[in-house]
C-alpha positions as CSV (number, residue, x, y, z in Angstrom):
1,X,23.0,21.1,-7.0
2,X,21.8,19.1,-10.0
3,X,18.1,18.6,-10.4
4,X,16.0,16.0,-12.1
5,X,12.5,15.9,-13.5
6,X,11.2,12.4,-14.1
7,X,8.0,11.1,-15.8
8,X,6.4,7.7,-15.5
9,X,3.0,6.6,-17.0
10,X,1.5,5.0,-13.9
11,X,-1.7,5.1,-11.9
12,X,-0.7,6.2,-8.4
13,X,-0.9,8.5,-5.5
14,X,1.0,8.6,-2.2
15,X,-2.2,8.9,-0.1
16,X,-2.5,11.4,2.8
17,X,-2.5,9.6,6.1
18,X,-0.5,9.3,9.4
19,X,1.4,6.6,11.1
20,X,4.6,4.6,10.8
21,X,5.6,1.1,11.6
22,X,3.1,-1.2,13.3
23,X,0.1,-2.6,11.5
24,X,-0.4,-1.6,7.9
25,X,-2.1,1.7,7.2
26,X,-5.4,1.0,5.3
27,X,-6.1,3.2,2.3
28,X,-9.9,3.0,2.0
29,X,-10.7,6.5,0.9
30,X,-8.3,7.1,-1.9
31,X,-9.4,9.2,-4.9
32,X,-11.3,7.3,-7.6
33,X,-8.4,7.5,-10.0
34,X,-5.8,6.1,-7.6
35,X,-4.4,2.7,-8.4
36,X,-1.8,2.1,-5.8
37,X,1.8,3.3,-5.4
38,X,4.3,3.0,-8.3
39,X,5.1,-0.5,-9.1
40,X,7.2,-2.8,-11.4
41,X,6.3,-6.2,-12.6
42,X,4.6,-8.2,-15.4
43,X,1.3,-7.0,-16.7
44,X,-1.8,-8.8,-15.7
45,X,-2.9,-11.0,-18.6
46,X,-6.3,-12.3,-19.7
47,X,-6.4,-16.0,-18.8
48,X,-6.7,-18.2,-21.9
49,X,-9.6,-20.3,-20.5
50,X,-11.6,-17.3,-19.5
51,X,-11.0,-15.6,-22.8
52,X,-12.1,-18.6,-24.8
53,X,-15.2,-19.0,-22.5
54,X,-16.2,-15.4,-23.1
55,X,-15.9,-14.6,-19.4
56,X,-15.6,-10.9,-18.5
57,X,-15.9,-9.1,-15.2
58,X,-14.4,-6.6,-12.7
59,X,-11.9,-7.8,-10.1
60,X,-10.9,-6.1,-6.9
61,X,-7.8,-7.1,-5.0
62,X,-6.6,-6.1,-1.6
63,X,-2.8,-5.6,-1.6
64,X,-0.7,-5.2,1.5
65,X,3.0,-4.3,1.3
66,X,5.8,-4.0,3.8
67,X,8.1,-1.0,4.5
68,X,10.1,-1.9,1.4
69,X,7.2,-2.2,-1.0
70,X,7.1,-6.0,-1.1
71,X,3.7,-7.6,-1.2
72,X,2.9,-9.5,2.0
73,X,-0.7,-10.3,1.1
74,X,-2.6,-10.2,-2.2
75,X,-6.2,-11.4,-2.1
76,X,-9.1,-11.2,-4.5
77,X,-12.1,-9.7,-2.7
78,X,-14.6,-9.5,-5.5
79,X,-15.1,-10.7,-9.1
80,X,-15.0,-14.1,-10.8
81,X,-12.4,-16.4,-9.3
82,X,-11.3,-17.4,-12.8
83,X,-10.1,-13.8,-13.3
84,X,-9.2,-12.8,-9.7
85,X,-6.9,-15.6,-8.8
86,X,-4.6,-15.3,-11.8
87,X,-4.5,-11.5,-11.3
88,X,-3.6,-11.9,-7.6
89,X,-0.8,-14.3,-8.6
90,X,0.7,-11.8,-10.9
91,X,0.4,-8.9,-8.5
92,X,2.1,-11.0,-5.8
93,X,5.3,-10.8,-7.9
94,X,5.1,-7.0,-8.2
95,X,7.4,-4.6,-6.3
96,X,5.9,-1.3,-5.2
97,X,7.5,1.9,-4.1
98,X,7.3,2.2,-0.2
99,X,4.5,4.2,1.2
100,X,5.5,7.2,3.3
101,X,3.0,8.7,5.8
102,X,5.1,10.7,8.3
103,X,8.1,13.0,8.4
104,X,10.7,12.8,11.2
105,X,13.8,14.9,11.8
106,X,16.0,12.3,10.1
107,X,13.7,12.0,7.1
108,X,10.6,10.2,5.8
109,X,9.5,7.1,7.4
110,X,8.1,4.2,5.3
111,X,5.1,2.2,6.6
112,X,3.3,-1.0,5.8
113,X,0.1,-0.3,3.9
114,X,-2.9,-2.0,2.4
115,X,-4.8,-0.6,-0.6
116,X,-7.3,-1.7,-3.3
117,X,-6.3,-2.5,-6.9
118,X,-9.0,-2.9,-9.5
119,X,-9.0,-4.6,-12.9
120,X,-11.7,-4.6,-15.7
121,X,-11.4,-7.7,-17.9
122,X,-13.1,-6.9,-21.2
123,X,-13.0,-9.0,-24.4
124,X,-14.5,-6.0,-26.4
125,X,-13.7,-2.8,-24.5
126,X,-16.2,0.1,-24.9
127,X,-14.8,3.6,-25.4
128,X,-15.6,4.4,-21.8
129,X,-13.2,1.6,-20.7
130,X,-10.4,3.4,-22.5
131,X,-11.1,6.9,-21.2
132,X,-12.4,6.3,-17.8
133,X,-11.5,8.7,-15.0
134,X,-11.3,5.7,-12.6
135,X,-8.3,3.7,-11.6
136,X,-9.6,0.4,-12.9
137,X,-6.9,-1.1,-15.1
138,X,-8.2,-2.4,-18.4
139,X,-7.2,-6.0,-19.2
140,X,-7.8,-7.1,-22.7
141,X,-5.9,-8.3,-25.8
142,X,-4.4,-6.5,-28.8
143,X,-4.5,-3.2,-27.0
144,X,-1.5,-0.8,-27.0
145,X,-1.6,2.3,-24.7
146,X,-0.7,5.7,-26.1
147,X,3.1,6.0,-26.5
148,X,5.1,9.3,-26.1
149,X,7.2,9.8,-29.2
150,X,9.0,13.1,-28.4
151,X,8.7,16.2,-26.3
152,X,10.5,18.2,-23.6
153,X,10.1,17.3,-20.0
154,X,8.4,19.9,-17.7
155,X,10.7,22.8,-16.7
156,X,11.8,22.7,-13.0
157,X,11.5,26.4,-12.2
158,X,14.4,28.2,-10.7
159,X,12.3,29.5,-7.9
160,X,11.1,26.0,-7.0
161,X,14.7,24.7,-7.0
162,X,15.9,27.7,-4.9
163,X,13.2,27.1,-2.3
164,X,14.0,23.3,-2.2
165,X,10.5,22.4,-3.5
166,X,10.4,18.6,-4.1
167,X,7.5,16.4,-4.8
168,X,5.2,15.1,-7.6
169,X,2.5,16.3,-9.8
170,X,-0.1,13.8,-10.8
171,X,-1.8,14.2,-14.1
172,X,-4.3,12.5,-16.4
173,X,-3.3,12.5,-20.1
174,X,-5.9,11.8,-22.7
175,X,-4.7,11.2,-26.2
176,X,-7.0,11.5,-29.2
177,X,-7.0,9.0,-32.1
178,X,-4.9,11.6,-34.0
179,X,-2.3,11.7,-31.3
180,X,-3.3,15.1,-29.7
181,X,-2.7,15.1,-26.0
182,X,-5.0,16.7,-23.4
183,X,-3.4,16.8,-19.9
184,X,-5.2,17.7,-16.7
185,X,-3.9,18.0,-13.2
186,X,-5.3,15.5,-10.7
187,X,-3.1,16.4,-7.7
188,X,-0.8,19.4,-8.0
189,X,2.3,20.5,-6.2
190,X,2.4,24.2,-6.8
191,X,1.1,26.5,-9.5
192,X,4.3,27.1,-11.5
193,X,5.2,23.3,-11.6
194,X,1.6,22.3,-12.3
195,X,1.6,24.8,-15.3
196,X,5.0,23.5,-16.4
197,X,3.5,20.0,-16.6
198,X,0.5,21.1,-18.6
199,X,2.5,23.2,-21.0
200,X,5.0,20.5,-21.7
201,X,2.6,17.6,-22.1
202,X,0.3,19.7,-24.4
203,X,3.3,19.9,-26.8
204,X,4.3,16.3,-26.8
205,X,3.8,14.1,-29.8
206,X,2.1,10.7,-29.1
207,X,1.4,7.6,-31.1
208,X,-2.3,7.0,-30.3
209,X,-3.5,3.9,-28.6
210,X,-4.6,1.0,-30.8
211,X,-7.2,-1.6,-30.2
212,X,-7.3,-4.6,-32.6
213,X,-5.0,-2.6,-34.9
214,X,-7.3,0.5,-35.0
215,X,-6.4,3.8,-33.5
216,X,-8.6,4.9,-30.5
217,X,-8.8,7.7,-28.0
218,X,-7.5,6.6,-24.6
219,X,-6.4,8.1,-21.3
220,X,-3.6,7.2,-18.9
221,X,-2.4,8.5,-15.5
222,X,1.1,10.0,-15.0
223,X,3.4,11.1,-12.3
224,X,6.0,13.9,-12.7
225,X,8.6,13.9,-9.9
226,X,10.6,17.0,-9.2
227,X,13.7,16.2,-7.2
228,X,17.0,17.9,-6.3
229,X,20.2,15.9,-6.1
């Protein structure tokens, strides 16, 4: 049976909880680095008026999704309205991966869920804004995240495939200004697959992040999904 290892630079975790159907499951105790399930959509941008006025701040949104990952409610719960309302409008158009909280005989069961999403609007980001352990997404201008140039994907061990092991490894990847990568496991799957991720990423070549045209050290979050098809 063919297998696949995929990699996505995202801030995410399928939180541990129970329940299916009914009211949304609230994710209030997620790890500090969690930033919601995988999503697609336009990036949140710095509003022109706020930028010109020198307005900065932290914004927290509450996002609720249905069983298909479609936002049913996005509301700014803290932060300047001039930043929170545009951010909420953008996130409303995102599409998230469904959240799964329970296994049944016929497979996984998706469930509605609500979770926080955080943004830090910074006109002049400090180094800590670029390398934070937390899930607050930086919103600024003229910033380009680290870009993977080349490198092999993690090896899906024969033992894991034979045993039908499927799942994801969540990692934090910090890239120095010279492009050197330093991976760390945030949530592992099993030792051989975790080590495979660490070994592979340590050998990758990156273009470092840039801010205002200058290379800078920066960190990002990643998910490595091991699946058998």
